[in-house]
C-alpha positions in Angstrom: 0.0 0.0 0.0 1.1 3.6 -0.5 2.2 5.3 2.7 -0.4 7.4 4.4 0.2 10.1 7.0 -2.0 10.3 10.0 -0.9 12.8 12.6 2.8 12.0 13.5 2.5 8.5 12.1 2.9 7.0 8.6 1.0 3.8 7.9 2.9 1.3 5.7 2.4 -2.4 4.8 -0.4 -4.4 6.4 0.9 -7.4 8.4 -2.2 -8.8 9.9 -6.0 -8.5 9.7 -8.8 -9.3 12.1 -12.5 -8.9 12.5 -12.3 -5.4 13.9 -9.1 -4.0 12.6 -5.9 -4.4 10.5 -2.4 -4.1 11.8 0.2 -2.2 9.9 3.9 -1.5 10.1 4.2 2.2 10.8 6.7 4.9 11.6 6.5 7.5 14.4 8.1 10.8 13.3 9.0 13.2 16.0 11.0 16.5 16.1 14.8 16.8 15.4 14.7 13.8 13.1 13.5 11.3 15.6 11.8 8.2 14.1 10.7 4.9 15.4 9.1 1.8 13.9 5.8 0.9 15.5 2.8 -1.4 15.0 -0.4 0.5 14.2 -3.8 -1.1 14.6 -6.4 0.6 12.5 -10.2 0.1 13.0 -12.0 -1.1 9.9 -13.8 1.7 8.0 -17.3 0.2 8.5 -16.8 0.4 12.3 -15.4 3.8 12.5 -18.8 5.5 12.6 -20.3 3.0 15.1 -20.1 4.5 18.6 -20.2 1.1 20.3 -17.2 -0.2 18.3 -15.3 3.1 18.6 -15.9 3.0 22.4 -14.7 -0.6 22.6 -11.6 0.3 20.5 -10.7 3.3 22.8 -11.2 1.1 25.8 -8.4 -1.2 24.5 -6.0 1.8 24.6 -7.2 2.9 28.0 -7.0 -0.5 29.6 -3.7 -1.6 28.0 -2.0 1.6 29.0 -2.6 0.6 32.6 -0.9 -2.8 32.2 2.9 -2.6 32.6 4.6 -5.9 32.3 7.4 -7.3 30.0 5.0 -10.1 28.9 2.4 -7.6 27.6 2.8 -5.6 24.4 2.9 -1.9 25.4 0.4 0.6 24.1 2.2 3.8 23.1 -0.6 6.1 21.8 -4.1 6.4 20.4 -4.9 8.6 17.5 -8.3 9.9 16.3 -8.1 12.0 13.2 -11.1 12.4 10.9 -12.5 8.9 10.2 -9.2 7.3 11.2 -8.9 5.6 14.6 -5.5 4.1 15.4 -3.9 2.3 18.3 -0.1 2.6 18.4 1.7 -0.3 19.9 5.3 -1.3 20.3 6.5 -3.3 17.3 7.6 -6.8 18.2 9.9 -8.6 15.7 8.6 -12.1 15.9 5.5 -14.2 15.2 2.2 -15.2 16.8 1.8 -18.7 18.3 -0.8 -19.3 15.6 1.7 -18.8 12.8 4.4 -20.7 14.6 2.1 -23.7 14.9 1.7 -23.5 11.0 5.3 -22.6 10.2 5.8 -25.6 7.9 2.5 -25.3 6.0 0.7 -27.7 8.4 0.3 -27.9 12.2 2.9 -29.5 14.3 3.5 -29.6 18.1 6.0 -27.4 19.8 8.7 -28.9 22.0 7.3 -29.3 25.6 10.0 -27.2 27.1 9.4 -24.3 24.7 5.6 -24.6 24.9 5.7 -24.6 28.7 8.0 -21.5 28.8 5.7 -19.6 26.3 2.7 -20.6 28.5 4.3 -19.4 31.7 5.1 -16.0 30.2 1.7 -15.7 28.7 0.1 -16.5 32.1 2.3 -13.9 33.9 1.3 -11.2 31.4 -2.4 -12.1 31.9 -1.9 -11.9 35.7 -0.5 -8.4 35.3 -3.7 -7.5 33.4 -5.9 -9.1 36.0 -4.1 -7.1 38.8 -4.1 -3.7 37.0 -5.5 -0.8 38.9 -6.7 2.7 38.0 -5.1 6.0 38.9 -6.6 5.8 42.4 -5.3 2.2 42.9 -8.7 0.6 42.5 -8.8 -2.8 40.7 -9.9 -2.6 37.1 -10.9 -6.3 37.1 -9.7 -6.7 33.6 -10.5 -10.0 31.8 -8.9 -10.4 28.4 -11.7 -12.7 27.1 -9.9 -13.4 23.8 -6.8 -15.3 24.8 -5.9 -17.4 21.7 -2.8 -18.3 19.7 -3.3 -15.3 17.5 -3.0 -12.9 20.5 0.3 -14.3 21.9 3.4 -13.1 20.2 6.8 -14.6 20.6 9.7 -12.3 19.6 13.1 -13.1 18.3 14.3 -12.0 21.7 12.7 -15.2 23.1 10.0 -13.4 25.1 6.3 -14.2 24.8 3.9 -11.3 25.0 0.1 -11.0 25.2 -1.6 -8.5 22.9 -5.1 -7.2 22.0 -7.4 -6.3 24.8 -10.1 -5.2 22.3 -12.9 -7.2 23.9 -11.6 -6.9 27.5 -14.1 -6.2 30.3 -13.3 -4.0 33.2 -15.0 -1.8 35.8 -15.7 1.6 34.5 -15.4 0.8 30.8 -16.7 3.4 28.3 -18.8 0.6 26.7 -20.3 -2.3 28.6 -21.1 -5.6 26.9 -24.8 -6.2 26.6 -26.3 -8.9 28.8 -26.0 -12.3 27.1 -23.8 -10.9 24.2 -20.9 -13.2 23.3 -17.6 -11.8 22.1 -14.4 -13.6 21.3 -13.4 -16.9 19.6 -15.7 -19.8 20.5 -12.9 -22.3 20.4 -11.1 -20.6 23.3 -14.1 -19.5 25.4 -14.9 -20.9 28.8 -18.3 -22.5 29.1 -19.6 -19.7 31.3 -18.5 -17.2 28.7 -20.4 -19.1 26.0 -23.5 -19.0 28.1 -23.3 -15.3 28.6 -22.7 -15.6 32.3 -20.5 -13.3 34.4 -16.8 -14.0 33.9 -13.7 -13.4 35.9 -10.0 -14.1 35.5 -10.6 -17.8 35.6 -12.1 -17.5 32.1 -8.6 -16.4 30.9 -7.0 -19.4 32.8 -9.3 -21.7 30.8 -8.4 -20.1 27.5 -4.7 -20.3 28.4 -5.2 -24.1 29.1 -6.6 -24.5 25.5 -3.6 -22.6 24.1 -1.1 -24.8 26.0 -3.0 -28.0 25.0 -2.7 -26.9 21.3 0.9 -26.0 21.5 1.8 -29.4 23.1 -0.3 -31.4 20.5 -0.1 -29.3 17.4 -3.9 -29.9 17.0 -7.0 -27.9 17.5 -8.9 -28.8 20.7 -12.4 -27.6 19.8 -13.3 -27.2 16.1 -16.6 -27.9 14.4 -18.2 -27.4 11.0 -20.0 -24.4 12.3 -19.8 -22.0 15.3 -22.7 -23.9 16.9 -20.9 -27.2 16.5 -17.8 -25.7 18.0 -19.7 -24.4 21.0 -21.3 -27.9 21.5 -17.8 -29.4 21.7 -16.7 -26.9 24.3 -19.7 -27.9 26.4 -19.7 -31.6 25.8 -16.5 -33.0 24.4 -14.3 -35.2 26.7 -10.9 -33.6 26.7 -8.0 -36.1 26.5 -4.6 -35.2 28.0 -1.9 -33.9 25.6 0.2 -37.1 26.2 -2.5 -39.0 24.3 -1.1 -37.4 21.2 2.5 -36.7 22.1 4.0 -39.5 24.3 6.9 -37.6 25.8 4.8 -35.1 27.8 5.1 -35.5 31.6 2.0 -36.6 33.5 2.3 -33.6 35.8 2.0 -31.3 32.8 -1.1 -33.3 31.7 -2.6 -32.7 35.1 -2.0 -28.9 34.9 -3.6 -28.7 31.5 -6.7 -30.7 32.5 -7.2 -28.7 35.6 -7.1 -25.4 33.7 -9.7 -26.9 31.3 -12.2 -27.8 34.0 -15.7 -26.7 33.0 -16.4 -25.7 36.6 -14.5 -22.5 37.3 -14.0 -23.4 41.0 -11.9 -26.4 40.0 -9.5 -24.3 37.9 -6.4 -22.4 39.2 -7.6 -19.4 41.1 -5.2 -17.1 39.3 -3.0 -17.1 36.2 0.1 -16.7 38.3 -0.8 -19.8 40.3 -0.9 -21.8 37.1 2.3 -20.2 35.8 4.2 -21.1 38.9 2.9 -24.7 38.7 4.0 -25.0 35.1 7.4 -23.5 36.0 7.8 -26.0 38.9 7.1 -29.0 36.6 9.0 -27.9 33.4 11.3 -25.1 34.3 12.0 -22.5 31.6 14.1 -22.6 28.5 16.5 -19.8 27.9 15.3 -16.8 25.9 18.2 -17.4 23.5 17.0 -20.9 22.7 13.5 -19.7 22.1 14.6 -16.8 20.0 16.7 -19.1 17.8 13.6 -21.4 17.5 11.5 -18.5 16.4 14.1 -17.4 13.8 14.3 -21.0 12.4 10.5 -21.6 12.5 9.5 -18.4 10.8 12.6 -17.6 8.8 10.9 -16.6 5.6 8.3 -14.4 7.1 10.8 -12.7 9.4 13.2 -12.1 6.5 10.5 -10.5 4.4 9.4 -8.3 7.2 13.0 -7.3 8.0 13.5 -6.3 4.4 10.2 -4.4 4.4 11.2 -2.5 7.6 14.6 -1.7 6.1 12.9 -0.3 3.0 10.5 1.8 5.1 13.2 3.2 7.3 15.3 4.2 4.3 12.4 6.1 2.6 12.7 9.8 2.6 9.9 10.8 0.2 7.1 10.8 2.8 6.3 14.4 3.6 5.5 14.9 7.3 3.8 17.9 8.8 6.4 20.4 10.0 7.1 20.0 13.7 7.2 23.4 15.6 10.6 24.3 16.8 11.4 25.2 20.4 11.6 28.9 19.5 8.2 28.7 17.7 6.6 27.0 20.8 8.1 29.6 23.0 6.8 32.4 20.8 3.4 30.8 20.7 3.4 30.5 24.5 4.3 34.2 24.8 1.6 35.3 22.4 -0.9 33.1 24.2 0.2 34.6 27.5 -0.1 38.1 26.1 -3.6 37.4 24.8 -4.7 36.0 28.1 -3.5 39.1 29.9 -5.3 41.4 27.4 -8.6 39.4 27.6 -8.6 38.3 31.2 -9.8 41.5 32.8 -13.5 41.6 33.4 -13.8 45.0 31.8 -12.4 43.6 28.6 -14.7 40.6 28.3 -16.7 40.9 25.1 -14.5 43.6 23.7 -14.3 43.8 19.9 -11.3 42.2 18.3 -10.1 45.6 17.0 -10.2 47.0 20.5 -8.2 44.1 21.9 -5.7 44.5 19.1 -5.5 48.3 19.9 -4.8 47.6 23.6 -2.2 45.0 22.7 -0.5 47.4 20.3 -0.6 50.0 23.1 1.0 47.6 25.5 3.7 46.8 22.9 4.2 50.5 22.3 4.5 51.2 26.0 7.1 48.5 26.3 9.1 50.0 23.5 9.0 53.4 25.2 10.1 51.8 28.4 13.1 50.2 26.6 14.0 53.6 25.0 13.7 55.3 28.4 16.1 52.7 29.9 18.4 53.2 27.0 18.4 56.9 27.6 19.1 56.5 31.3 22.0 54.2 30.4 23.4 56.9 28.0 23.1 59.5 30.7 25.0 57.2 33.1 27.7 56.8 30.5 28.0 60.6 30.0 28.6 61.0 33.8 31.8 59.0 33.3 33.3 62.0 31.3 36.0 64.1 33.0 34.7 66.9 35.2 36.7 69.6 33.3 35.1 68.5 30.0 31.6 68.6 31.6 32.3 72.0 33.1 33.1 73.6 29.7 30.4 71.7 27.7 27.4 73.5 29.1 24.4 74.7 27.1 25.7 78.3 27.4 28.7 77.4 25.3 26.6 76.5 22.3 25.0 79.4 20.5 21.3 79.3 19.7 22.1 79.8 16.0 24.2 76.7 15.8 22.8 74.4 13.1 21.8 70.8 14.1 24.3 68.3 13.1 23.4 66.4 9.9 21.9 63.0 10.9 23.8 60.0 9.9 21.8 58.1 7.2 20.8 54.6 8.4 22.3 51.6 6.5 20.1 50.3 3.7 17.7 47.5 4.5 19.3 44.0 4.3 22.7 45.6 4.1 25.6 43.3 4.4 27.1 43.9 7.8 30.6 43.6 6.3 30.1 46.8 4.3 28.2 48.7 7.0 30.3 51.5 8.8 31.7 50.2 12.1 30.2 53.2 13.9 26.7 52.1 13.0 27.3 48.6 14.4 29.2 49.6 17.6 27.6 48.6 20.9 28.9 50.0 24.2 31.0 47.3 25.9 30.0 46.1 29.3 31.9 47.7 32.1 35.2 46.0 33.0 37.5 46.2 36.1 39.6 48.8 34.2 36.5 50.9 33.5 35.5 50.8 37.2 38.9 52.0 38.3 38.9 54.8 35.7 35.5 56.0 36.9 36.6 55.9 40.5 39.7 58.0 39.7 37.6 60.9 38.1 37.4 64.1 40.1 34.1 64.9 41.7 31.6 67.3 40.0 32.2 71.0 40.5 30.3 72.6 43.3 27.0 74.4 42.6 28.6 77.8 43.0 31.1 77.0 40.2 28.3 75.7 38.0 26.4 79.0 38.5 29.5 81.0 37.7 29.9 79.1 34.5 26.3 79.6 33.5 26.7 83.4 34.0 29.8 83.5 31.7 29.3 85.8 28.7 28.6 84.1 25.4 30.9 84.6 22.5 29.5 87.0 19.9 30.9 85.0 17.0 28.9 81.8 16.3 30.9 78.7 16.0 30.6 76.6 12.9 30.0 72.9 13.3 32.8 70.8 12.1 32.3 67.9 9.9 34.1 65.9 12.6 31.4 66.6 15.1 29.1 63.8 14.0 29.0 62.4 16.6 30.4 65.2 18.9 32.3 62.7 21.1 34.6 59.7 21.0 34.5 56.5 23.0 37.8 55.5 24.6 39.0 52.0 25.2 37.2 51.9 28.6 33.8 52.8 27.1 33.8 56.5 28.4 32.3 59.2 26.1 34.8 62.1 25.7 33.6 65.3 23.9 35.6 66.5 20.9 37.3 69.9 21.7 36.4 71.4 18.3 32.8 70.6 18.9 32.5 72.5 22.2 
């Protein structure tokens, strides 16, 4: 399929399909070039407008986000954009138990040690779901209700993980299953679930027993010509121990499987963890390296094709993603939002016309500019006070005749001028005060007394007006310490 962009994600090839959704390889694209391969579950188009299905799909994200365990596939995000509804999950490089059972084109049993290890990890993941709590620590009472070989993934890292809580039931769900409504795969449903009765975690223990039985024998336990026939087998069929089909299975493991498949919930293991510990006691666990190698060998062709597909996807650069805002943009946006909130938060401004709000905002900006200019003027004045006292005494207003023409203003540099060709005077900025500057200022004589200033102000003016020199723009120079020194010819 052609890549499709939805939010921050790009949907690529479809890798699995189910009754409610399809699963795709996808890419998460973040800022500063970050990217990650993910699995994206997309709700079928015919369900996207059905509120019941949409609520159930969103429930999957909310519930799965509360389950944190290495034997559960993590949920990373949920996206609703237009008619698209996506569940973003961690991508697991591996295969489902269903495909591993059919890896050679037919069904064959899995070695008891490997099957027992996969079952143990599956049960531990289920137990984590059963024990999940909400933000206040209250039990969610999650029941998967769709435990099957299709929903157990075994990675090339040798770890088994449970996935797909799409039909899970929990306290406080957005959508509750109607009384008597059956959801899930009939071949793996506990009898009480088939009859529409209340279910608890022991229904998942039963389904895990079916999965373990099928892994050990390589056969289907309950399968009929129709869903009704399959349901009748679940209720009536006499279940034989796995060793009836595979002789090398220990009798203790047979007993565990048959107990999990009890039609009476009270006779099963009370928790998935209890069953996991019992399987571990009887069979132990194979190393993750051994199981990973087995997955690689059993599903070599599919894994190679998917690896090549992911390599192609990760090397693609032609997919155009929406531009991610930079940190500066986000900061500017935050400042604008803050300014807007200040302008509009006053009760007297509520309901003001947009033009009035803009005028007030412009006024506020103008006031800020005036404040900056005022501060700049004060800074200039402070800099002028650093001049020698003698120079200040002779550079009074009385020394400049009223007829003296204003100095010609220096033309500003042209817009977009190259700084390399702009006069240095136009680019100069007063340097920050240094230790040498401070010592020079401290060494300056104090200002003349007020009597001396009055005497200078009464001095007779010269009758001959002075002509401004071309060197009087500006009428001062800045020494190495940053002090403004008036030019003698300009006084």
